[in-house]
N, C-alpha and C positions, 0 to 999 in steps of 0.2 A: 504494500500500500504506500502511496505517496500522499503527502499532505501539502496542499497548495493554497495560496491566498489570492492569486491573480485569476481573473476571468479568462484571460487569454490562455493560460495553462490548462484550465478545465476544458475549454472549448477544443483545444488542440488534442488533448487526450481522448475526448469523445469522438472527434473526427477521425483520429487514428484508429480507434477501436472499430468504428463502423466501416472504415476503409479496409480493414482486415476481415470484414464479414461478421463481426461480433454484434450482438444485440446489447443495448444499453438500458440499464435500470437506474432510476433516480429515487433517492429517499430524502426529501427535504425535512430538516429538523432544526430545532433551536438548541440542540445539545442536551447535556445532563442526562445521558442515555440510561434507560431502564429496559426491562424485558419487553415492553411494548415496542420500543425502537428496534431492539434486536429482532423481534418478529418481522418487522418491515424489511430489515436488511436481509433476513433469511428468505423471505418471499421474493425479494428482488434477485437474490443470488440464485435461487432455484430456477427462475424463469429467464435469466439473462446471463450473457457471457461476461459482462463488464458492469460493475456497480459503482455509482457515484453517490456519496452521501454529502449533503450540504449541512454545515453547522454554522448558523448565523442567527443571533438573537436580534430580530428585526425591529428596530426602534419605531418604525412607522405603524406598527399594529398595537402599540401601547399608548394609552392616554397619559397625559402628564401626571395624573394621580395614581397610575398603576405601577407595577413592580418591575419596571425595566432594570433599574440599578440593582435590585435585590435578586433578580432572576438567577437561579442556581447555575453555576458555571464550574466545570472541572475538565479542562481541555486535555490534560495528560491522561486521565481515566478514559475520556471519550475516544482518544486516539487508540488506546489499547483495545477497547471494546470493538471499534470499527475494524481494526486489523484482525482481531480474532474471528470476526464474522465474514472475512473474505472480501472486504470492500477494496476496490481498486484505487479510488481517489477519494480522499476526504477534503472537501472544499471549505475553507475557513476564512472567508473574506472579512476585511475590515468594513466599517460603515462607509468610509470614503470610497472603497472599491466598488461597493454595490450602489451607492448613491453619489454620483459625481456632482460637484458644485454646479448649480444652475438647473438641475433636473426639475422638470415641471409636469411630467406625465404621471397620471394616476389611473389605474385600471379599476373600474367600478362595475359590479354586476347588480343590475337593478332588481328590486323585488325580493330576492332571496336574502339580502343582507341587512334588512331593516326589521327583522323578526328575531325571536329567540335571543341568542347572544348579541346579535346586531342591535337589538333594541336597548340592551343594557350597556353595550360598548360601542357607541356611535363612532364610525370611522374605522373600527377595528378591521373589518373585512376588506376595506379599500387597501389597507396596509398589507394584508395577506395576499390578495389577488395581484397587487403590484409586484411584490417580491417574488411570488410564484411564477408570474408571467416572465419576469426577468430570468429566473432559474431555467424555465422551459426554453427560453431563447438561447441561453448560454449553453445548455447541454445538448439541445437539438432533439432530433427524433429519438424517442425513448418510451419506456413505460415508467410511470411515476406512481409511487406507493404512499398511500395515506391511511392512517388508522381511523376506525369508525368511532373511536371515543369522541373525536372532533367531527361529528357527523355533519354538522352544518358546513364546516370548512370543506369537507369532501364534496358535498352537493354543490357548493358555490364554485369550487375549482373545476369540477367536471363540467358545469355549465359554461364557465369561462373558456375552457379548452374547446368545447364544441362550438360555441358562438364565434370564436376567433379562428376556427379551422387549424388549430395548432396540431403539429405532428406528434402528439403525446397521447398515449393511452393511460387514462387515470384509473388506477386500480385501488379499490377499497379493500382493506384488510381488517380482520376481526379485532374488536376491542379486546384488550388484555386486562385481566383483573388480578389483584393481589390474592393471596391465599384465603382472605376473609371476604372477598367480593368487591373491595374498593377498586374502582377503576384506576389503573396505573397512570400517574401524572408526575412530571418533574416537580410540580408544586406541592406534592405530598410531603416533601422534605420540610415545608414550612410548619407542619402540624406538630403540636406537642403530643405527648402520649394520650392525654385525655381527649384532645381534639381528634387525634387519629382514630381512637375508638368510636367517637361520636360520628365521624365521617362515614362509617359503614352504613349509616341509616339511608344514605342515598341509594346504594344498591338494594338494600332491603325494601325500600319503597317501590323500586322498579320491579323487583322479583314478585312482591305481593300483587302489584298491578298486573304483571304478566300472568300470574296464576289465575286472577279473576277473569282475564280475557280467555284463557284456555277453558275455564269453567263455563263460559258462555256469555260473559258480560261484554257487549260491544259498544255500549253508549260511551262516547268520548268524555262527556262531562262527569259521568260516574267514575270512569277509570282515572281521570285527573284527580277527582276528589279522594279516591283511595290513596293515591300517591301522596297528596298533600297531607292527608290525615296521618299517615305513617311518619312523614317528615316532622310533623308538628309535635310528635312525642319526644323529640330530642331537643332540649333547650339550648344546646350549644350551636345549633344549626339555624341559620336565617335564610329562608327561601328567597331566591331571586325570581325564578319562574319555574313552572311545571306546565307543560303543554302536550297535547296530543295532535299531531299534524301528519299530513300525507308525506310519505317518505321521500319523494322526488321533487315535489314543489314546495314543501314546508308550509302548505296552506292548512289552516285549521280544518278539522273534520268534526262532524257531529256524531258519526258512527264509524267504527273501525271496519273498513272494507279493504281487501287486498293488503297492501303494505302500509303500515302506519308507524310513526315514531312516537314513543313516549320519551320526551326529553326534559331534562331539568338541570338547573344550576342553583347552587347554594353557597353561602359563605360559611366557612368553618374556621374559627380563629382568624388568622391573617390570610387564609387562602380562599379563593373562589374556585369551586370545583364543578365540573360538569359530568353528566352521565346520561345514558340512554339505552333503551332496548327497542328492537323492531318487532312488531306484532304482524304476522302474516296470516291472512285468511284466504284459503284457496277455494272457498265455496262450501256448501253444506256437507258435502261428502268427504271433503279433505280435512276438515277441522281447522284448528288454530295452532300455529307454532310461534314460539318466541325465541328470538336470537339474543341471548344474554352475553355473548362474547365468550372468551376463553379464560379459565381460571388457572393460574400458575402457582406453584408452591413458592416460587421466588427464592432468592438467595438470602442468607442471613444478613448481608449488607443491605439488600433492598428492603428487608423487613424493618 
C-alpha cells in the first residue's frame, strides 16, 4: 500500500490500474477506522483488483457548532488497518489539496437533502455531495462503497451519480453493529461508559419496531410511535427525529409497503448518533422481512 496526499498521484495510480485491465474500488471515509470501515474495504477488495481508500475529515459537511476539531483522528492506526485489508492506495489529502483557494462550486441534490439528517444539519449534504463528487472525479471509473448506517448519504450519493451520469457504480453495504447492537460509528468513542450503555436503546427501539412490523403492524404512525416510546424510556437519550419513509425517495409513508426505512437520530452525551432498519414487504404471500444489519463481536479495543 502507498499513502499519498496529492490528487495527481491518486489519479495516476487509478489510470495505471485501469490501463492494466484492473477494476477499481473506492471507499470514501473520514478515518478513525472500525469494523464497519473494514467491511467496506473487504467488499471493495472482493469485487475489484485495485482498492483506493480516501481518508479526509471534510470540513464542508460540518456546521460551525459541530465537532470538526474534536472528530477522532488516528492516522498511524488507520494506515495499519488499511494495509492489513489489502488496500492499494490510501489517499490522505490536506484541506488545501481538496479545496483550492477560490473554489466556488457546490454540488446540491434537491429534495433528498432537506429531510431527516438534512433537516437537522442544514448544508451538511451539500458538503458530502461536493467532496464525493470530487473523489469520483479524481478516481474515475470505479465502484464506490458506502455503508447503510448513513443510509440517507447512500441514497443522496446514488442519486447524484445517476443524475450526473458519473462512471461510478455506488454500492450499498450492510450496516455493522457492535456486539450489543449499537451501530458502529467513529463517534462512539465520545461516549462515557454510562452513555455507551444508554446508547443501545437506539437499536432496541428499531428491533422492537421491526418485530411489530413482522407481526403484522404496517401503519407508519404506529411503528414510529413504538420506536419513540422505547427511546423515551432512556433518560440519557434526547431524540432528534424518528421517521418512517420510503427507502429510495425518503418520502414519508402512511403505511409500510414494499421497502421502507425506519430511521432515527438521537443525542447521547456529546454524540449525535444515527441508526436505521429497512422493512420489506413482498406482498401477502411473502410476508415481512427486516434488515437489521450485521452484528460483530468486535475486538477488545473496539469495545
